TORPAKOL-789991 format. One line per field, with one value per residue (C-alpha): residue number from 0; residue in three letters; x, y, z. Coordinates in steps of 0.02 Angstrom, whole numbers. Example, Ala and Ser with C-alpha at 12.3 -4.5 7.8 and 13.67 -1.06 7.14 Angstrom:
! TORPAKOL-789991
resi = [0|1]
resn = [ala|ser]
x = [615|684]
y = [-225|-53]
z = [390|357]
! end
This chain:
! TORPAKOL-789991
resi = [0|1|2|3|4|5|6|7|8|9|10|11|12|13|14|15|16|17|18|19|20|21|22|23|24|25|26|27|28|29|30|31|32|33|34|35|36|37|38|39|40|41|42|43|44|45|46|47|48|49|50|51|52|53|54|55|56|57|58|59|60|61|62|63|64|65|66|67|68|69|70|71|72|73|74|75|76|77|78|79|80|81|82|83|84|85|86|87|88|89|90|91|92|93|94|95|96|97|98|99|100|101|102|103|104|105|106|107|108|109|110|111|112|113|114|115|116|117|118|119|120|121|122|123|124|125|126|127|128|129|130|131|132|133|134|135|136|137|138|139|140|141|142|143|144|145|146|147|148|149|150|151|152|153|154|155|156|157|158|159|160|161|162|163|164|165|166|167|168|169|170|171|172|173|174|175|176|177|178|179|180|181|182|183|184|185|186|187|188|189|190|191|192|193|194|195|196|197|198|199|200|201|202|203|204|205|206|207|208|209|210|211|212|213|214|215|216|217|218|219|220|221|222|223|224|225|226|227|228|229|230|231|232|233|234|235|236|237|238|239|240|241|242|243|244|245|246|247|248|249|250|251|252|253|254|255|256|257|258|259|260|261|262|263|264|265|266|267|268|269|270|271|272|273|274|275|276|277|278|279|280|281|282|283|284|285|286|287|288|289|290|291|292|293|294|295|296|297|298|299|300|301|302|303|304|305|306|307|308|309|310|311|312|313|314|315|316|317|318|319|320|321|322|323|324|325|326|327|328|329|330|331|332|333|334|335|336|337|338|339|340|341|342|343]
resn = [unk|unk|unk|unk|unk|unk|unk|unk|unk|unk|unk|unk|unk|unk|unk|unk|unk|unk|unk|unk|unk|unk|unk|unk|unk|unk|unk|unk|unk|unk|unk|unk|unk|unk|unk|unk|unk|unk|unk|unk|unk|unk|unk|unk|unk|unk|unk|unk|unk|unk|unk|unk|unk|unk|unk|unk|unk|unk|unk|unk|unk|unk|unk|unk|unk|unk|unk|unk|unk|unk|unk|unk|unk|unk|unk|unk|unk|unk|unk|unk|unk|unk|unk|unk|unk|unk|unk|unk|unk|unk|unk|unk|unk|unk|unk|unk|unk|unk|unk|unk|unk|unk|unk|unk|unk|unk|unk|unk|unk|unk|unk|unk|unk|unk|unk|unk|unk|unk|unk|unk|unk|unk|unk|unk|unk|unk|unk|unk|unk|unk|unk|unk|unk|unk|unk|unk|unk|unk|unk|unk|unk|unk|unk|unk|unk|unk|unk|unk|unk|unk|unk|unk|unk|unk|unk|unk|unk|unk|unk|unk|unk|unk|unk|unk|unk|unk|unk|unk|unk|unk|unk|unk|unk|unk|unk|unk|unk|unk|unk|unk|unk|unk|unk|unk|unk|unk|unk|unk|unk|unk|unk|unk|unk|unk|unk|unk|unk|unk|unk|unk|unk|unk|unk|unk|unk|unk|unk|unk|unk|unk|unk|unk|unk|unk|unk|unk|unk|unk|unk|unk|unk|unk|unk|unk|unk|unk|unk|unk|unk|unk|unk|unk|unk|unk|unk|unk|unk|unk|unk|unk|unk|unk|unk|unk|unk|unk|unk|unk|unk|unk|unk|unk|unk|unk|unk|unk|unk|unk|unk|unk|unk|unk|unk|unk|unk|unk|unk|unk|unk|unk|unk|unk|unk|unk|unk|unk|unk|unk|unk|unk|unk|unk|unk|unk|unk|unk|unk|unk|unk|unk|unk|unk|unk|unk|unk|unk|unk|unk|unk|unk|unk|unk|unk|unk|unk|unk|unk|unk|unk|unk|unk|unk|unk|unk|unk|unk|unk|unk|unk|unk|unk|unk|unk|unk|unk|unk|unk|unk|unk|unk|unk|unk|unk|unk|unk|unk|unk|unk|unk|unk|unk|unk|unk|unk]
x = [-823|-999|-1062|-1205|-1191|-1335|-1339|-1279|-1343|-1237|-1062|-978|-1082|-1033|-847|-859|-948|-817|-679|-770|-810|-624|-580|-542|-580|-747|-908|-1045|-1212|-1334|-1341|-1474|-1560|-1691|-1870|-1932|-1778|-1805|-1657|-1749|-1762|-1619|-1452|-1302|-1221|-1377|-1364|-1174|-1131|-943|-965|-1051|-978|-894|-1048|-1220|-1309|-1487|-1527|-1652|-1753|-1716|-1856|-1881|-1918|-1754|-1660|-1738|-1686|-1517|-1441|-1434|-1320|-1195|-1048|-1036|-1131|-1071|-1181|-1162|-1323|-1388|-1321|-1485|-1523|-1362|-1383|-1554|-1507|-1327|-1375|-1491|-1350|-1227|-1353|-1367|-1178|-1144|-998|-1044|-937|-1028|-971|-1097|-1075|-1194|-1059|-909|-941|-927|-1039|-1223|-1264|-1166|-1282|-1428|-1306|-1200|-1311|-1487|-1552|-1557|-1451|-1563|-1442|-1318|-1260|-1205|-1127|-1024|-965|-915|-730|-657|-592|-441|-351|-170|-197|-335|-300|-317|-486|-546|-500|-592|-750|-914|-951|-825|-860|-767|-700|-761|-659|-604|-557|-457|-343|-337|-297|-165|-82|-109|-88|101|121|-17|11|194|146|253|120|108|-35|-191|-119|-221|-231|-309|-363|-411|-498|-550|-662|-738|-926|-942|-924|-1102|-1171|-1259|-1425|-1444|-1434|-1417|-1286|-1169|-1208|-1047|-1127|-1160|-1007|-862|-722|-805|-795|-949|-1011|-867|-853|-1001|-954|-993|-815|-737|-783|-732|-558|-538|-597|-476|-328|-357|-333|-456|-451|-530|-590|-623|-702|-711|-809|-719|-782|-707|-774|-671|-521|-487|-346|-321|-186|-147|-55|-1|122|261|334|487|606|542|658|625|713|589|444|521|548|368|296|421|391|202|188|340|234|81|102|-61|11|145|266|304|454|345|172|39|-79|-256|-225|-97|-222|-389|-459|-329|-328|-174|-149|-5|76|205|256|369|435|476|607|605|418|405|263|227|119|60|-42|-130|-218|-340|-482|-635|-735|-594|-468|-598|-733|-740|-559|-536|-689|-604|-447|-553|-627|-453|-396|-548|-499|-320|-253|-137|-248|-192|-238|-315|-310|-133|-167|-322|-229|-92|-223|-308|-474|-491]
y = [-1275|-1336|-1457|-1565|-1726|-1761|-1941|-2012|-2189|-2245|-2317|-2152|-2055|-2177|-2164|-1974|-1966|-2077|-1960|-1801|-1871|-1884|-1712|-1584|-1432|-1492|-1515|-1630|-1547|-1644|-1813|-1810|-1946|-1938|-1897|-2076|-2165|-2322|-2261|-2107|-2092|-2215|-2160|-2168|-2302|-2410|-2410|-2430|-2520|-2503|-2319|-2354|-2228|-2135|-2054|-2082|-1934|-1960|-1974|-1840|-1825|-1690|-1564|-1381|-1355|-1440|-1332|-1172|-1212|-1291|-1151|-1045|-1171|-1235|-1169|-1309|-1457|-1619|-1702|-1892|-1904|-1948|-1828|-1741|-1705|-1608|-1521|-1460|-1406|-1344|-1171|-1145|-1181|-1071|-928|-946|-924|-1108|-1195|-1351|-1506|-1614|-1795|-1835|-1800|-1652|-1522|-1616|-1583|-1402|-1414|-1422|-1509|-1662|-1700|-1777|-1890|-1948|-1921|-1931|-1760|-1580|-1468|-1325|-1227|-1152|-1016|-1146|-1250|-1100|-1069|-1249|-1291|-1464|-1536|-1641|-1596|-1612|-1505|-1379|-1310|-1126|-1152|-1262|-1130|-988|-1065|-1092|-1252|-1395|-1538|-1681|-1796|-1970|-2120|-2175|-1996|-1972|-2120|-2082|-1897|-1923|-2035|-1922|-1743|-1744|-1791|-1688|-1532|-1533|-1571|-1727|-1828|-1832|-1714|-1796|-1970|-2111|-2112|-2268|-2284|-2456|-2454|-2593|-2564|-2668|-2681|-2545|-2419|-2460|-2401|-2483|-2524|-2710|-2759|-2923|-2842|-2813|-2971|-3065|-3225|-3143|-3032|-3089|-2978|-2890|-2727|-2616|-2453|-2455|-2293|-2217|-2211|-2045|-2031|-2027|-1844|-1798|-1872|-1793|-1623|-1616|-1695|-1575|-1723|-1846|-2019|-2187|-2253|-2439|-2477|-2653|-2723|-2850|-2968|-2886|-2758|-2600|-2527|-2465|-2473|-2363|-2399|-2266|-2297|-2148|-2097|-1977|-1845|-1909|-1796|-1843|-1948|-2063|-1938|-1802|-1918|-1962|-1779|-1735|-1858|-1816|-1629|-1649|-1748|-1707|-1602|-1715|-1857|-1943|-1984|-2115|-2147|-2331|-2429|-2565|-2583|-2538|-2660|-2626|-2714|-2580|-2437|-2515|-2429|-2288|-2111|-2148|-2155|-2268|-2228|-2315|-2290|-2361|-2289|-2387|-2275|-2370|-2355|-2186|-2254|-2222|-2337|-2271|-2365|-2289|-2384|-2301|-2346|-2297|-2247|-2145|-2063|-2087|-1999|-1969|-1933|-1823|-1724|-1702|-1644|-1512|-1457|-1445|-1335|-1223|-1206|-1158|-1325|-1448|-1558|-1714|-1640|-1772|-1906|-1965|-1961|-2067|-2187|-2209|-2244|-2371|-2278|-2304]
z = [2703|2743|2610|2553|2452|2334|2277|2442|2420|2271|2265|2220|2346|2483|2443|2438|2606|2684|2624|2675|2848|2883|2812|2948|2839|2773|2872|2805|2836|2727|2641|2507|2404|2268|2312|2292|2358|2462|2568|2632|2822|2847|2916|2802|2910|2903|2714|2714|2877|2856|2900|3067|3190|3047|2973|3049|2969|2906|2721|2673|2512|2386|2359|2323|2507|2555|2431|2497|2676|2641|2538|2694|2779|2649|2549|2421|2352|2275|2145|2131|2033|1860|1729|1689|1872|1900|1732|1789|1965|1963|1901|2050|2172|2078|2076|2265|2281|2318|2233|2137|2114|1988|1978|1841|1656|1661|1622|1554|1369|1316|1162|1213|1048|1105|1252|1154|1062|1209|1362|1293|1347|1287|1397|1451|1560|1439|1559|1685|1547|1489|1669|1704|1711|1692|1855|1808|1969|1915|1759|1795|1969|1921|1838|1980|2108|2021|1948|2039|1942|1928|1808|1890|1753|1716|1770|1597|1546|1707|1672|1485|1505|1639|1508|1359|1416|1450|1267|1185|1292|1239|1058|1053|959|771|728|654|679|755|946|1021|1202|1267|1436|1555|1706|1844|1866|2000|1859|1810|1977|2124|2043|2008|1825|1733|1621|1769|1868|1908|1844|1675|1651|1545|1479|1334|1236|1233|1155|1031|930|1024|1208|1294|1360|1187|1152|1331|1309|1137|1200|1345|1254|1109|993|920|999|968|1136|1161|1332|1405|1552|1661|1798|1951|2075|2059|1971|1796|1670|1516|1388|1258|1095|989|855|904|791|699|796|970|1080|1226|1337|1287|1328|1497|1537|1489|1615|1751|1734|1728|1888|1994|2114|2114|2239|2192|2020|2038|1895|1914|1852|1777|1702|1831|1915|1970|2136|2179|2162|2214|2370|2351|2278|2171|1983|1931|1764|1655|1474|1342|1179|1021|941|777|751|843|948|1132|1239|1408|1539|1690|1829|1949|2066|1964|2119|2199|2081|1946|2048|2237|2284|2131|2186|2356|2264|2178|2344|2419|2276|2303|2486|2442|2505|2417|2309|2402|2573|2688|2553|2591|2778|2755|2642|2772|2904|2792|2789|2602]
! end
């Protein structure tokens, strides 16, 4: 598969390029930045020196002329761009027969009317939106394989849905009961652009965007259950934790909950069911999701925690999982090898 990465200068783009550079079934053809980017005409390894000798491709500016020439030479494109950019351009790539893996939020919500509220723009490409399939790799492999447009999940929804779906998909939760998701993320989730709000000197553990975060409708949509999502920003670089609390049906046992998680992830080596509560240090710089749960039989409550690296399992490595599925490969292909070699 010959690919381009658009949005190559950011944190997620850099992680994605590192993974793709080591993938023996994928060839990186173009690394693209925005038209006015200060990174234009640099090489990728000049911008991100840890990739010197790993990827030294030039960073080229996106333009209509670049699009017209590049579509002759690629099979797929990865967007690691602002949401509105991918929403505007994905249709053009799909129409040219190029598979799109969108790591932005441009196609995650199915209802176009939600975009002005949660993303601040009107979605103009409803055909592409109707074609897009959600890319939660462990749950949506058939859709990922067959669609031309994959909406790679957000980092908070990835951890939240890996926790929720074994319960909601098996209808073990009490219908219409309160489901609360508390999430904590490091500052890299805000992107590479400097901001006082994400400066280490300024950041303290704090909730933000309560009851209005853009990932709340995404989690609810894919869990097929309404959730209350409480995100928190923490003063560390990378990693994310989501803890879900929900009410179980009165007849549901701990054994049923255990079986639901074991069945869901027994063939998915990137999801690790741990014997104790997960730690961010155990997943940072890896493609893994670590999961643990506990059931209070008296209260009929389940609590599930999932830790991931927000830039990898929450973005770049999950995008590679989606590409692997599209190629007919195991979703973890190349990711475990790279982890064992310490490339991540």
